[in-house]
C-alpha positions in Angstrom: 15.4 -24.3 -12.0 14.5 -20.9 -10.5 13.3 -20.3 -14.2 10.8 -23.2 -14.4 9.5 -22.2 -10.6 8.8 -18.6 -11.6 7.0 -20.2 -14.5 4.9 -22.1 -12.2 4.2 -19.2 -10.1 3.0 -16.9 -13.1 0.9 -20.4 -14.3 -0.4 -20.4 -10.6 -0.8 -17.2 -9.2 -2.9 -18.7 -5.9 0.5 -20.6 -5.1 2.6 -17.4 -4.5 -0.5 -15.4 -2.6 -1.5 -18.3 -0.2 -2.1 -16.8 2.9 -4.3 -13.3 1.2 -7.4 -12.9 2.2 -7.0 -15.8 4.5 -7.8 -15.6 8.2 -5.4 -17.5 10.5 -5.9 -19.2 14.0 -3.0 -17.8 16.1 -1.2 -20.5 18.3 -2.6 -20.2 21.7 -1.7 -22.1 24.9 -4.1 -21.7 28.0 -3.2 -22.4 31.6 -5.3 -22.7 34.7 -4.1 -21.9 38.0 -6.2 -22.1 41.3 -7.3 -18.5 41.0 -6.9 -17.3 37.6 -6.5 -18.7 33.4 -4.1 -17.2 31.2 -4.2 -17.4 27.5 -0.9 -16.8 25.8 -1.3 -16.3 22.2 1.4 -15.5 19.5 0.6 -12.3 17.2 3.9 -11.5 15.4 3.8 -7.9 13.9 0.6 -6.5 15.0 0.8 -3.0 16.8 -1.5 -3.3 20.0 -4.1 -0.9 18.3 -4.9 -3.6 16.0 -5.8 -6.1 18.5 -9.3 -6.6 19.9 -10.3 -9.0 22.3 -13.9 -9.7 24.3 -15.3 -12.4 26.1 -18.8 -14.2 24.8 -20.3 -16.7 27.1 -17.1 -18.9 27.9 -15.2 -18.2 25.2 -12.3 -15.7 24.5 -12.2 -14.1 21.4 -9.3 -12.6 19.7 -9.5 -10.7 16.6 -6.3 -8.8 15.0 -5.0 -7.6 11.7 -2.0 -6.5 10.0 -1.4 -3.9 7.3 -3.7 -2.5 4.6 -6.3 -4.6 2.7 -6.7 -2.6 -0.1 -3.9 -3.2 -3.0 -1.5 -0.3 -3.6 0.7 -0.4 -6.6 4.2 1.3 -5.8 6.9 2.3 -8.3 10.4 0.3 -7.8 8.6 -2.7 -6.3 10.3 -5.7 -8.2 8.1 -8.1 -5.9 5.0 -7.3 -3.1 4.9 -10.7 -0.3 4.3 -8.8 2.4 0.8 -7.7 2.6 -2.5 -8.0 4.9 -2.8 -10.5 7.7 -5.7 -11.6 9.4 -6.0 -13.8 12.9 -8.8 -14.7 14.4 -9.5 -17.5 17.7 -12.0 -17.9 20.0 -10.5 -20.0 22.8 -12.9 -21.9 25.2 -12.5 -21.3 28.6 -12.9 -23.1 31.6 -16.2 -22.2 34.1 -16.2 -19.3 36.4 -13.7 -17.0 34.4 -14.6 -13.5 34.5 -13.9 -10.4 32.6 -13.7 -8.3 35.9 -10.0 -7.3 36.7 -8.7 -9.1 33.5 -5.4 -7.5 32.4 -3.7 -8.1 28.3 -0.5 -7.4 27.1 1.0 -7.3 23.8 4.9 -7.7 24.2 7.4 -8.7 21.4 4.1 -10.1 19.3 3.1 -12.4 22.2 -0.5 -11.5 23.4 -0.9 -12.6 27.6 -4.0 -12.4 28.3 -4.9 -13.0 32.9 -8.8 -13.4 33.4 -9.4 -14.2 37.2 -11.7 -17.1 38.2 -14.5 -16.8 40.7 -14.5 -18.5 43.6 -15.7 -21.9 43.2 -19.6 -22.4 44.4 -18.9 -24.8 47.6 -21.4 -27.2 48.1 -24.2 -26.6 50.6 -26.5 -29.4 52.1 -30.1 -29.0 52.6 -31.9 -30.2 55.5 -34.8 -31.6 55.0 -37.5 -30.9 57.9 
């Protein structure tokens, strides 16, 4: 059975490298509280310096990468499956979220971004003269 699986992998190499060159959307939770929005995203194996965060219109943009993109041949490898991984996600945010005072923390492969919300506009009546 193992021999048949290896033969199939040699015949269809794309099956073996199913994530090669692919950008993945990380799993994300978004929680809204009275005065803030908290976005929690799984980024396993990603270092802090390889994560970019930005606020574009009403979207939090998360871009991250792991490993090196170039292929390297090294002696001694019988199989090399760990390689480059890219994550990208645009997360829609509710109205009133601001980047001022936002914080981000990456711990144990979990990114937590906390963004304050501006005070909700209160309805004001306009008197007709």
